[in-house]
N, C-alpha and C positions, 0 to 999 in steps of 0.2 A: 402457460403451465405456469402456476404458481406452486415453490414448495418451500416448507417449512419445517425447522426440528428444534429440540432443546436436547440437549445432553451436559451433564456434569462431571468435570475431571478434578478430583482433588477439589479444592473450594470453588472451582470456577463453573459459573452456569455459560454454558456454550449455547449464541442461540444463531442459527444456519439459514438463509433468506436467499433465494433465487426465485426469480423471472426471465419469460421467454415467451415472446408474442406465437412462436410459431411452432413450438412442442416444449419439450423437457429442455431447462434451461441447463447450461452447461458454464456458467458461473456463478458463484455463490458469494455474499459478504457474510460474514460474522461477525457479532455482540459479544463482549463477552463483559461480566460482570459479576465481581468480586467485593466481598465485602463494604457493599455502599457505591462501589466506584464501578461507574458504567464505561465501558471502552469502545468509541466510536458511536454510531447513529444507525450505519446500515443506508439503504438507499432507498429515494423514494418509490419507487415501483412496485416496493412492499411495505407502505405505507401503514397502511389498514390492519396488515400481520404483525406488523413491528411494534406497532399501538398494542393490538389485544397481547403479543406476548412480553413486552418491557413495562407498561404503565403501571401495573400493580406492584413492581420490583420497591423497594426502599432507596430508591437512589440518592445518594447526599452530592455525589461531585458527579460530572461527565468530562472525559476526556476525548480530545480528539487528536487520533495519531497525525493524520494532513488534511489539505482540504479536498480532495479528489471527490467526485459525487456520490461513491459508493461508501462514505465514511461519513459524508454529513448529509445525507440526503433528508435526515429525521430531525437534525439539531434542535430548530425553532419549538417545532411542537414538545417534542421531550424536554426541553430544557423550559420551557416556560410551565407544563405539567410539574416537573420536580422542583420548579422554583429555588436551582440546586448554582451552584459555579461551573462552568464550562470553561476547560482550561485546555489549552493548546499554546505551540510555539508562538513565539513572535511575528514571525514573517506569517502565519497561516492566521493570524487576529487580522492582520492587515487584507491579505487577501481574501478572506470570505465578507468583507465587506463590499468588494466589486468582483466576485469568483471571475476566472477566466470561462468564456464560452466551451463547449463541448459538442461534439461531433456527434452527427444522428448517430451511429454506432453504438459510442458510449449511453447516448438519450434513449436507443432501443433498450440497452442492456440493463442501465440503472435507473433510468426517469431522469427530469431535471434537478436542477441542484440551486436553489434559492440562496441569495446574499443572506449574511446573519452579522450584527452587529454587537451581538452579546458575548463575545470569545474574551476570556482574562488570559492573559501572558503567564504562565507558568513556570516556574524557575528548575531546580536542579530536582526536585523530588515531589513524589505526593503522598502522604500519608494517608491511611485508614486506620480506623481503631487496631487492627491486627497486624496489617503489612507497612512495609515500607518500599515504595516504587523508586528507583532510580530513572530518572529521563536521560537520555543521550542521543542526541541529535546524529541521523543517518540519512541523509540528501544522497540524492543521485535520481532514484524513480519519482520525488518531487522535493523540491528544495527546502519544504518545510517540516520534512518530516522527521516523527520521534519516535522513539520506542520506549516500554518501560519494562525494568530489571527487577527482579522479586529476587535477592539474593539470598534470601537463608530456604526459599524455594524452589531455588534454580528455574525460575520461569521466565522467559522472555517474551513479551508480546510485541511482535516482532513487525506490527502495520503490514507493509507489501515488500519488506525485504528479501524476504524468500518465494514465496509462491511457488517456485517450482524449480527443479534439477537446473532444467533449461528453458531458456524463456526464446520464443518466435516472433515475438516483435516488441517495437518501443514506440512510446508518444515522442514528439518532434523536439519536446525539452528534454528527454530526460538523458544523462550520463552515466557512460559505463564505467569510467576511471572512478568518479564519487562514490558510484555504488560497491567497485572494490574495495574502496577504503574504509566506507561503511563496514562492509560485511568484515574487511579484517579487523576494523576497533571493536566489533563486538564477538569477533570469535577469541577475546582476550578475557572474556566475561565468562565462567563457570556456572553451565546452565544444559539443560538438556530435554524440557518441555520447550516446544515451540510454539507461541497461541500465534499462529500467522492469520491476518484478516481472511483468506480465500482458502486456505488448505491446513489446518491447524495440524502437529504433528506432536503426539504425547511421549514419543521417546526417542532418541536418538537426532535429536534437534539440531545440536550442532553439527553431525555428520553432514545434516543435510545441507547447513549452510556453507560447510567446506567443499560441498559437491557444486555449489552455486559457484563460489568463490574460483575454484577451479574451471567451470565453464567460460566466466569471463573473462580471466586470465588468458584462456589460451584462444576466445573470440577476440580478444582486444589488440592481442599478438599476430593473429595470423593478418586482422586486416591492417592492422598499421603497418606488417611489411608489404602487401599491396599497395597501399595510398603512399610510401614511401619510394617503391619503384613506378609511381607516376600514373595509376589506375585511377577512374572515375568511378564512384560508388557502385554506378550499375556495372561494371566491367569487373568489380571485385566479387558481387554478387555471383556473376559468371564463373569467375575464377576458384571459387569456395564452395560452387555448385549448392547455393542456398537457394532455396523455394519460399516465392511470396505468398500470403494466402490473399487472394486479390478480392474475396469477399469482404474482408476486413479491410482491407486498402483502400477501396474504391468507397464502401457505407462509409468508411470514417472520413472520407476527403483526403486521404493521406496522411491524417493526424497520427494513425497507427499503421504500423509496416514494419518488416523486416528492412528495408532499404534506410530506415531510421534509425537503426540500431548501428548500420553501417558509418552513416553519416553522423552518430555520436562519436564513433572512437575516431573517427577524422575530425570533428569539431574538438577533443579533447585534446589531441595531438597537436592542434593548432595551440588551444591556449597553454599548453605546456612547452612548447619549444621557447627557446633561450631568444630574447629582443636584441 
């Protein structure tokens, strides 16, 4: 089943897309369009629907928050159509030249992620005729992830920094510590609207990020305590009564799992340990 919709909040057009071969989709990607700026390009599993919705827009710039397939799946076709700059972090520019492979679960949910060599490294802000978007690095979920902040309107285009108050699984490369630091940095800003790429929040966005921060801090503390007691990742899962989503873990070949969250904390602790 494929689902798509469009709404508008303040001056921002929001396009929502979801697809799933076995019924109603549970995950959605969002594209945002404001004052000539298109933020992300959605997943390739919805290419036809995204093309129909976005191609009539007067896009003058494209901004890519990070290299994951649900954000870059239609980058080539849209950048070619609009013949405009496509901006991203320096790390994203390099990653998209030869992007990492994705698991079967990710392919099933979002579709493939083709390589793209037409990205341009962005600096510390993006200007449109009406707005100034400050750029902040927010690594942890992805090493190349950026967010956009419009100070006058109190808007935060947060990519995948929030998504939900609680997270049930991680990709292998994610870092809990880096996400904690990124959230703490963003919480220093003054905003209310959270243009999350998967679950926009039109009010109370800062409070939602504070809840996410508390969840991560609690989780990190509990896992780190058990790790320093000498427990293995599997024993830590048992001690904390955590449940694995085996459908996700198996279909992703282990790329997505609750166990990865525990291993991420252990890796962060090892990296932070004094030499």
